N, C-alpha and C positions, 0 to 999 in steps of 0.2 A: 673398128679402125683397125687397119694392119700393123702390128709391131716392127719397127724402124729402128735395124741395129747404126745408132749412128757411128759407132767407130768403124763400122766399115764404108761407111757412107765419105766420112771424113777420109779413109784411104784412099777411095775411089775416086774422089774430087782432088787428092792431094796426087795421086799418079798421074791425072789428066794434066792438071796445071805444071807438073814436073815434064812431062814429057811435050809438052807443048812451048816450055821455056818460058811460061807466065808464071812458076814459082821465084824461078831468081828474079824476075822484074819487080816482083812485091819484096820479095826480100830486100833489093835495091831501095825501093821505096823506103822501107821501114828504118832500114839503117840511117836512110839521108836524114830521115825527118828525127831517129833517136839523137843521131847525131848534133843536128841542128838544136835542139832543143836543151841540149847538155847532158841527157838522161846518161851517155856512153861515158864522157868523161865523170860523173859523177860514181857511176859504178864502177869506174877503175880506179879511182881513189878510195870508193869505200873497200875495194878489195886487196889492195894492196896494204892499205893500211891493218885488214883483218888479219892478214898472211905473215905482216910484221910481228900481230902479237900472238900468233900463233906457235906454238911449239908442242910437238915437232910440226912441224909444216904438213898439211893433209889436203891434195886438191878437194877430193871426196867429200870432207868435211868443209872447207871453205866453198865448195859450190851449192852443197845444203845451206849455208850458214845467208847466203846471198844470194839464194833464190828468191825464199819472200819476200825479199825488201826490194829485190828488183823487179817482180811481178806486181805490189803492192803500188811503185813508184813509177811504173808506165804513163806518161802525159795520158790524158783523157784526149788530147785534141790530135793523138799519135794513135790513139788506139779508132778514134772513130776513122781518120785517112785514111788509115791502113785497112778498117771493116769495109770501107767504102769499094777499096779499090780492089778485093776479095770478090765482093758482092757482084762488081761490073762485070770482072773474068767467068766468076759463075755463071751468070745469067745471058754472058756472051754465049757460054757452052751449051745452054738449052735453048737458045734460038732457033 
């Protein structure tokens, strides 16, 4: 079985999606679903609270502290829906 460079494949698919405008459509769906689920507001409030308690305030430190929580708290329904949209766009590319 030939070795597949997953990173190179990802970059190629992403480039096609950006060039076709579909990347922006996927991003819009994801943002809308995260807003509907309350995830965006939750992350916004958590970030503000963490920033208030941080001395000195550091964007890089705040980002590194909030990122793991943000990644693990993504709603499963949103992950599935966005994955389905991505899958549809990729399948359309290879028809």
